[in-house]
FILUMVO-544102 format. One record per residue (C-alpha): x, y, z; residue number from 1; residue in three letters. Coordinates in steps of 0.2 Angstrom, whole numbers, plus 5000, padded with zeros to 4 digits. Layout:
<sites>
<<X; Y; Z>; NUM; ALA>
...
</sites>
This chain:
<sites>
<<4739; 6056; 5563>; 1; MET>
<<4736; 6073; 5555>; 2; SER>
<<4726; 6065; 5541>; 3; VAL>
<<4715; 6055; 5553>; 4; ASP>
<<4712; 6071; 5563>; 5; ALA>
<<4708; 6081; 5547>; 6; ALA>
<<4696; 6067; 5542>; 7; THR>
<<4688; 6066; 5559>; 8; SER>
<<4686; 6085; 5559>; 9; ASP>
<<4678; 6085; 5542>; 10; GLY>
<<4666; 6071; 5546>; 11; SER>
<<4661; 6080; 5561>; 12; ALA>
<<4658; 6096; 5552>; 13; ALA>
<<4648; 6087; 5539>; 14; GLU>
<<4637; 6079; 5552>; 15; GLU>
<<4635; 6096; 5561>; 16; SER>
<<4630; 6103; 5544>; 17; ALA>
<<4618; 6089; 5540>; 18; GLY>
<<4609; 6091; 5557>; 19; GLN>
<<4609; 6110; 5557>; 20; SER>
<<4592; 6112; 5548>; 21; PRO>
<<4583; 6101; 5560>; 22; MET>
<<4591; 6110; 5575>; 23; ASN>
<<4586; 6126; 5567>; 24; THR>
<<4568; 6121; 5566>; 25; VAL>
<<4567; 6114; 5583>; 26; LEU>
<<4575; 6130; 5590>; 27; ASN>
<<4563; 6141; 5581>; 28; ALA>
<<4548; 6131; 5587>; 29; VAL>
<<4554; 6130; 5605>; 30; SER>
<<4560; 6148; 5604>; 31; GLY>
<<4544; 6156; 5596>; 32; TYR>
<<4530; 6145; 5594>; 33; TRP>
<<4530; 6136; 5610>; 34; MET>
<<4527; 6151; 5621>; 35; PRO>
<<4513; 6157; 5609>; 36; VAL>
<<4505; 6140; 5609>; 37; TRP>
<<4505; 6140; 5628>; 38; ALA>
<<4497; 6157; 5629>; 39; ILE>
<<4484; 6152; 5617>; 40; LEU>
<<4480; 6136; 5626>; 41; VAL>
<<4479; 6144; 5643>; 42; PHE>
<<4469; 6158; 5636>; 43; GLY>
<<4457; 6146; 5629>; 44; PHE>
<<4455; 6138; 5646>; 45; LEU>
<<4455; 6152; 5658>; 46; TYR>
<<4448; 6167; 5647>; 47; ALA>
<<4430; 6162; 5650>; 48; PRO>
<<4432; 6161; 5669>; 49; ILE>
<<4441; 6178; 5669>; 50; ALA>
<<4426; 6185; 5659>; 51; VAL>
<<4413; 6177; 5670>; 52; LEU>
<<4422; 6185; 5686>; 53; ILE>
<<4423; 6202; 5677>; 54; LEU>
<<4405; 6202; 5672>; 55; PHE>
<<4399; 6198; 5690>; 56; SER>
<<4404; 6215; 5695>; 57; PHE>
<<4395; 6224; 5680>; 58; GLU>
<<4381; 6235; 5684>; 59; GLN>
<<4371; 6232; 5668>; 60; GLY>
<<4358; 6218; 5667>; 61; THR>
<<4365; 6211; 5651>; 62; PHE>
<<4384; 6206; 5651>; 63; SER>
<<4393; 6215; 5637>; 64; GLY>
<<4405; 6229; 5633>; 65; PHE>
<<4406; 6243; 5636>; 66; PRO>
<<4403; 6242; 5654>; 67; TRP>
<<4389; 6251; 5663>; 68; ASP>
<<4398; 6253; 5679>; 69; GLY>
<<4405; 6243; 5694>; 70; PHE>
<<4393; 6236; 5706>; 71; THR>
<<4392; 6223; 5720>; 72; MET>
<<4373; 6222; 5719>; 73; GLN>
<<4372; 6205; 5711>; 74; TRP>
<<4382; 6198; 5726>; 75; TYR>
<<4370; 6207; 5738>; 76; VAL>
<<4355; 6199; 5729>; 77; GLN>
<<4364; 6182; 5729>; 78; MET>
<<4366; 6183; 5748>; 79; VAL>
<<4348; 6188; 5751>; 80; ASN>
<<4341; 6175; 5740>; 81; ASP>
<<4333; 6162; 5751>; 82; ASP>
<<4331; 6149; 5738>; 83; ARG>
<<4349; 6150; 5733>; 84; LEU>
<<4355; 6148; 5750>; 85; ILE>
<<4344; 6133; 5753>; 86; GLN>
<<4350; 6125; 5737>; 87; SER>
<<4368; 6128; 5741>; 88; THR>
<<4365; 6121; 5758>; 89; LEU>
<<4357; 6106; 5750>; 90; ASN>
<<4372; 6103; 5738>; 91; SER>
<<4384; 6105; 5753>; 92; LEU>
<<4374; 6092; 5763>; 93; TYR>
<<4373; 6080; 5749>; 94; VAL>
<<4391; 6083; 5744>; 95; GLY>
<<4397; 6079; 5762>; 96; ALA>
<<4388; 6063; 5763>; 97; PHE>
<<4393; 6057; 5746>; 98; VAL>
<<4411; 6062; 5749>; 99; THR>
<<4412; 6052; 5765>; 100; THR>
<<4403; 6037; 5758>; 101; GLY>
<<4412; 6036; 5742>; 102; ALA>
<<4429; 6039; 5751>; 103; THR>
<<4426; 6025; 5763>; 104; ILE>
<<4419; 6013; 5750>; 105; LEU>
<<4432; 6018; 5736>; 106; GLY>
<<4447; 6015; 5748>; 107; THR>
<<4441; 5998; 5754>; 108; LEU>
<<4437; 5993; 5737>; 109; GLY>
<<4454; 5999; 5731>; 110; ALA>
<<4462; 5989; 5745>; 111; ILE>
<<4452; 5973; 5740>; 112; ALA>
<<4456; 5975; 5721>; 113; LEU>
<<4475; 5978; 5723>; 114; VAL>
<<4479; 5968; 5738>; 115; ARG>
<<4466; 5954; 5737>; 116; GLY>
<<4467; 5938; 5728>; 117; SER>
<<4450; 5930; 5723>; 118; PHE>
<<4442; 5923; 5708>; 119; ARG>
<<4433; 5934; 5695>; 120; ARG>
<<4444; 5949; 5701>; 121; LYS>
<<4443; 5957; 5683>; 122; GLY>
<<4425; 5955; 5682>; 123; LEU>
<<4422; 5963; 5699>; 124; PHE>
<<4433; 5978; 5694>; 125; ARG>
<<4423; 5980; 5678>; 126; ALA>
<<4407; 5980; 5687>; 127; LEU>
<<4413; 5992; 5700>; 128; VAL>
<<4420; 6004; 5687>; 129; ILE>
<<4405; 6002; 5675>; 130; ALA>
<<4394; 6017; 5682>; 131; PRO>
<<4407; 6030; 5678>; 132; MET>
<<4407; 6025; 5659>; 133; THR>
<<4388; 6026; 5658>; 134; ILE>
<<4381; 6043; 5652>; 135; PRO>
<<4374; 6054; 5666>; 136; GLY>
<<4357; 6055; 5657>; 137; LEU>
<<4355; 6037; 5656>; 138; ILE>
<<4361; 6034; 5673>; 139; LEU>
<<4349; 6047; 5680>; 140; GLY>
<<4334; 6039; 5671>; 141; ILE>
<<4339; 6022; 5677>; 142; ALA>
<<4340; 6027; 5695>; 143; LEU>
<<4323; 6036; 5694>; 144; LEU>
<<4315; 6021; 5687>; 145; LEU>
<<4323; 6010; 5700>; 146; TRP>
<<4318; 6021; 5715>; 147; PHE>
<<4300; 6021; 5708>; 148; ASN>
<<4300; 6002; 5707>; 149; MET>
<<4306; 5999; 5724>; 150; ILE>
<<4295; 6013; 5731>; 151; GLY>
<<4307; 6026; 5736>; 152; PHE>
<<4301; 6044; 5735>; 153; ASN>
<<4313; 6056; 5727>; 154; THR>
<<4322; 6067; 5739>; 155; SER>
<<4340; 6072; 5744>; 156; LEU>
<<4342; 6055; 5750>; 157; ARG>
<<4339; 6047; 5733>; 158; THR>
<<4351; 6060; 5726>; 159; VAL>
<<4364; 6054; 5738>; 160; MET>
<<4362; 6036; 5734>; 161; LEU>
<<4362; 6040; 5715>; 162; GLY>
<<4378; 6050; 5716>; 163; GLN>
<<4386; 6037; 5727>; 164; LEU>
<<4384; 6025; 5713>; 165; VAL>
<<4392; 6037; 5701>; 166; PHE>
<<4406; 6044; 5711>; 167; VAL>
<<4413; 6029; 5721>; 168; THR>
<<4422; 6022; 5705>; 169; PRO>
<<4432; 6038; 5703>; 170; PHE>
<<4438; 6037; 5721>; 171; VAL>
<<4442; 6018; 5719>; 172; LEU>
<<4453; 6022; 5704>; 173; ILE>
<<4462; 6036; 5712>; 174; THR>
<<4466; 6027; 5728>; 175; VAL>
<<4471; 6011; 5718>; 176; SER>
<<4484; 6021; 5708>; 177; ALA>
<<4492; 6026; 5724>; 178; ARG>
<<4491; 6009; 5732>; 179; LEU>
<<4500; 6001; 5717>; 180; ARG>
<<4515; 6012; 5720>; 181; GLY>
<<4515; 6007; 5738>; 182; PHE>
<<4529; 5995; 5744>; 183; ASP>
<<4522; 5981; 5755>; 184; PRO>
<<4539; 5978; 5762>; 185; GLU>
<<4537; 5994; 5772>; 186; LEU>
<<4522; 5986; 5782>; 187; GLU>
<<4532; 5970; 5784>; 188; GLU>
<<4546; 5980; 5791>; 189; ALA>
<<4535; 5989; 5804>; 190; ALA>
<<4528; 5972; 5809>; 191; ARG>
<<4545; 5965; 5811>; 192; ASP>
<<4549; 5979; 5822>; 193; LEU>
<<4535; 5975; 5834>; 194; GLY>
<<4521; 5986; 5828>; 195; ALA>
<<4503; 5979; 5829>; 196; SER>
<<4492; 5978; 5813>; 197; LYS>
<<4483; 5994; 5819>; 198; TRP>
<<4499; 6003; 5822>; 199; GLN>
<<4506; 5998; 5805>; 200; THR>
<<4490; 6004; 5797>; 201; TYR>
<<4489; 6020; 5806>; 202; ARG>
<<4508; 6025; 5805>; 203; ARG>
<<4513; 6017; 5789>; 204; VAL>
<<4499; 6012; 5777>; 205; THR>
<<4487; 6027; 5780>; 206; LEU>
<<4500; 6041; 5779>; 207; PRO>
<<4507; 6034; 5762>; 208; ILE>
<<4489; 6032; 5755>; 209; LEU>
<<4483; 6049; 5762>; 210; MET>
<<4487; 6059; 5747>; 211; PRO>
<<4477; 6047; 5736>; 212; GLY>
<<4463; 6047; 5748>; 213; ILE>
<<4462; 6066; 5749>; 214; ILE>
<<4463; 6068; 5731>; 215; SER>
<<4449; 6055; 5729>; 216; GLY>
<<4438; 6064; 5742>; 217; ALA>
<<4440; 6081; 5734>; 218; LEU>
<<4437; 6073; 5717>; 219; PHE>
<<4421; 6065; 5724>; 220; ALA>
<<4415; 6081; 5732>; 221; PHE>
<<4418; 6091; 5716>; 222; THR>
<<4408; 6078; 5706>; 223; LEU>
<<4394; 6078; 5718>; 224; SER>
<<4393; 6097; 5720>; 225; PHE>
<<4393; 6100; 5701>; 226; ASP>
<<4381; 6085; 5697>; 227; ASP>
<<4365; 6090; 5687>; 228; PHE>
<<4359; 6075; 5678>; 229; LEU>
<<4357; 6063; 5692>; 230; ILE>
<<4351; 6076; 5704>; 231; ALA>
<<4338; 6082; 5691>; 232; PHE>
<<4330; 6065; 5690>; 233; PHE>
<<4331; 6060; 5708>; 234; THR>
<<4329; 6076; 5719>; 235; SER>
<<4310; 6078; 5719>; 236; GLY>
<<4305; 6095; 5725>; 237; VAL>
<<4322; 6098; 5734>; 238; GLU>
<<4334; 6108; 5723>; 239; ASN>
<<4353; 6107; 5723>; 240; THR>
<<4363; 6122; 5717>; 241; LEU>
<<4365; 6116; 5699>; 242; PRO>
<<4346; 6113; 5697>; 243; ILE>
<<4343; 6131; 5704>; 244; TYR>
<<4355; 6139; 5692>; 245; ILE>
<<4347; 6129; 5678>; 246; TRP>
<<4330; 6136; 5683>; 247; SER>
<<4337; 6154; 5683>; 248; LYS>
<<4344; 6151; 5666>; 249; VAL>
<<4328; 6146; 5659>; 250; GLN>
<<4320; 6163; 5662>; 251; HIS>
<<4334; 6172; 5653>; 252; GLY>
<<4351; 6178; 5658>; 253; THR>
<<4353; 6184; 5675>; 254; ASP>
<<4369; 6193; 5682>; 255; PRO>
<<4367; 6184; 5699>; 256; VAL>
<<4372; 6168; 5690>; 257; ILE>
<<4389; 6176; 5686>; 258; ASN>
<<4391; 6180; 5705>; 259; ALA>
<<4386; 6163; 5710>; 260; ILE>
<<4398; 6155; 5698>; 261; SER>
<<4412; 6166; 5704>; 262; ALA>
<<4409; 6161; 5722>; 263; MET>
<<4408; 6143; 5717>; 264; VAL>
<<4425; 6145; 5708>; 265; LEU>
<<4433; 6153; 5724>; 266; LEU>
<<4426; 6139; 5734>; 267; PHE>
<<4434; 6126; 5722>; 268; SER>
<<4451; 6135; 5722>; 269; ILE>
<<4450; 6135; 5741>; 270; SER>
<<4448; 6116; 5741>; 271; LEU>
<<4463; 6114; 5730>; 272; ILE>
<<4474; 6125; 5742>; 273; VAL>
<<4468; 6116; 5757>; 274; ILE>
<<4472; 6099; 5748>; 275; SER>
<<4490; 6105; 5744>; 276; GLU>
<<4493; 6111; 5762>; 277; LEU>
<<4487; 6095; 5769>; 278; LEU>
<<4498; 6085; 5756>; 279; ARG>
<<4513; 6095; 5761>; 280; GLN>
<<4510; 6092; 5780>; 281; ARG>
</sites>
């Protein structure tokens, strides 16, 4: 027994000694390099945003160090700019319409693709998702040619239609992912307990799908509000916020752009917080 125990202890010691260099490397990587790598990655992602917010309060006309002083004048100019306010309202108006339409169409399309059974289902899915794979520049030019061909004058309505083509597939994919993890037996159990189709949908199906629907809606609004290429080709004389910012950048750097970007960032963060609160409810 003592010989076997000694042999076992010796082999265990040899195995431990053989693995110790690898364990040492892994411990070194996880102990020192992983935190450094995480700091570098997050710094690369968020440092430009922090710098943008910082320079939105700089007094000087040109963003750079050292500071010329702290000021709120760029935010005051932003609030008093009628063209900016109108462009922002246009973007919100377009975004609200596109989000509503894309959420409805994307949710219904996801239900049809996941629950439905029909011929050429793969082809239908490919055709629905295709617009999101087309470069925005090509899609914008194609939409402009199409609207001219059918006699539509470019306006905010054509922007809505164009963005709806591009945004709806993103909602469809988001809701489809949620729907695939949905257990149909829950609906069957509700029906067995006497619930009608509408009650089953309202109290079982919709609450379970709601996180995916909300995520898809927020995704749709973000894509619509941030869109430049489609709006540039299909907006006509009515500008959205990205087109307004582009027109300001053409005439040189303007500190008001930093203030606008900071407010848009605050708005986006607010949407994320609201989405999380709704998800928790």
